[in-house]
C-alpha positions as CSV (number, residue, x, y, z in Angstrom):
1,M,0.0,0.0,0.0
2,N,2.9,2.4,0.8
3,L,4.5,1.9,-2.7
4,A,1.1,2.9,-4.3
5,G,0.8,5.8,-1.9
6,N,4.3,7.0,-2.9
7,I,3.1,7.5,-6.4
8,R,0.0,9.4,-5.3
9,E,2.2,11.7,-3.2
10,A,4.7,12.1,-5.9
11,M,1.9,13.4,-8.1
12,T,0.6,15.9,-5.4
13,G,0.8,19.5,-6.7
14,V,1.2,18.7,-10.4
15,Y,-1.1,20.3,-12.9
16,F,-4.0,18.3,-14.4
17,T,-2.6,19.1,-17.9
18,D,0.6,20.8,-19.0
19,P,0.2,24.5,-18.7
20,T,2.1,25.1,-22.0
21,T,0.6,22.4,-24.1
22,P,-2.7,21.3,-22.5
23,T,-3.8,19.0,-25.4
24,H,-0.6,17.0,-25.3
25,W,-0.8,13.6,-23.6
26,G,2.2,12.2,-21.9
27,V,5.7,13.6,-21.3
28,E,6.4,16.9,-23.1
29,I,9.7,17.7,-24.9
30,G,12.2,18.8,-22.3
31,E,10.6,16.6,-19.5
32,G,13.0,13.7,-19.9
33,S,13.6,13.1,-16.2
34,L,11.1,12.1,-13.6
35,A,11.8,15.3,-11.6
36,A,10.5,17.4,-14.6
37,Y,7.1,15.7,-14.8
38,D,4.6,18.6,-14.1
39,D,1.2,17.2,-15.0
40,V,-0.8,14.1,-14.3
41,D,-0.7,12.5,-17.8
42,D,3.2,12.6,-17.7
43,F,3.0,9.6,-15.4
44,D,0.8,7.5,-17.8
45,G,2.4,4.3,-18.8
46,K,5.4,4.7,-16.6
47,S,6.9,1.8,-14.6
48,F,9.4,2.3,-11.7
49,S,11.6,-0.6,-10.6
50,P,13.1,-0.2,-8.2
51,P,10.1,1.8,-6.9
52,I,10.2,5.6,-6.1
53,D,9.3,7.3,-2.9
54,A,7.1,10.4,-2.5
55,R,10.0,12.7,-3.5
56,R,10.4,10.7,-6.8
57,S,13.7,9.2,-5.6
58,S,14.5,5.6,-6.2
59,L,14.1,3.3,-3.1
60,G,17.3,1.5,-4.3
61,T,18.3,-2.1,-4.7
62,D,16.7,-3.2,-1.5
63,Y,13.4,-3.0,-3.5
64,S,14.8,-4.5,-6.8
65,T,12.0,-7.1,-6.8
66,W,9.2,-4.5,-6.6
67,T,7.7,-2.4,-9.4
68,Q,5.2,0.4,-9.5
69,T,3.2,0.8,-12.7
70,V,1.0,3.9,-13.5
71,K,-2.0,4.1,-15.8
72,V,-3.8,7.5,-16.3
73,E,-7.1,7.4,-18.2
74,S,-9.6,10.1,-19.1
75,V,-13.0,9.2,-17.7
76,K,-16.5,10.7,-18.1
77,P,-17.2,13.0,-15.2
78,D,-20.8,11.7,-14.9
79,N,-19.7,8.0,-15.1
80,L,-16.2,7.4,-13.8
81,S,-16.2,3.8,-15.1
82,V,-16.4,4.9,-18.8
83,T,-13.1,5.9,-20.3
84,M,-12.9,8.7,-23.0
85,A,-10.3,9.5,-25.7
86,H,-7.6,11.8,-24.4
87,L,-5.0,12.4,-27.0
88,T,-6.2,15.7,-28.5
89,L,-8.9,16.9,-26.3
90,A,-8.6,20.1,-24.4
91,P,-8.8,19.6,-20.6
92,E,-12.2,21.1,-20.3
93,L,-13.5,18.3,-22.7
94,R,-11.8,15.6,-20.6
95,P,-12.3,17.1,-17.1
96,T,-11.6,14.0,-15.1
97,S,-8.8,11.4,-15.1
98,R,-8.5,8.1,-13.2
99,V,-5.0,7.2,-12.0
100,T,-4.3,3.5,-11.2
101,V,-1.2,2.4,-9.6
102,T,-0.4,-1.3,-9.6
103,V,2.3,-2.7,-7.3
104,L,4.1,-5.9,-8.4
105,H,6.4,-8.1,-6.5
106,N,8.6,-10.5,-8.5
107,G,6.3,-9.6,-11.6
108,K,3.1,-10.5,-9.8
109,A,0.4,-7.9,-9.0
110,V,0.0,-7.7,-5.3
111,F,-1.9,-4.4,-4.8
112,A,-3.7,-1.7,-6.9
113,Q,-5.0,1.6,-5.9
114,S,-7.0,4.2,-8.0
115,W,-8.2,7.7,-7.6
116,V,-9.8,10.4,-9.6
117,T,-8.3,13.8,-10.4
118,A,-10.2,16.7,-12.0
119,Y,-9.5,19.7,-14.0
120,A,-10.2,23.2,-12.7
121,D,-9.9,26.5,-14.6
122,P,-6.8,28.4,-13.6
């Protein structure tokens, strides 16, 4: 549970979408390092092994058999179980996202946690 919580805490304070290119999904040019991730969708599809802590630092070789995977999906605000296209939609047209972190140990899923994040006008 703590390893999933680390991802949630690492994402605290990031923008819903990139402030410069809000319709871009994923890591933007110039955000090559984990420390540079500044919006929720930058984390989509990422896998961390060894896992990271809430400060986005590696937990090191003591956790080499553990992995955190992150999935970010746009979901309908009136039905959070329905995913929406996200690649070119402005944030106001995809106002909610579901983040799911799955924790694996020796390649086997042992825990998953999801939460919803929403867009708000700046």
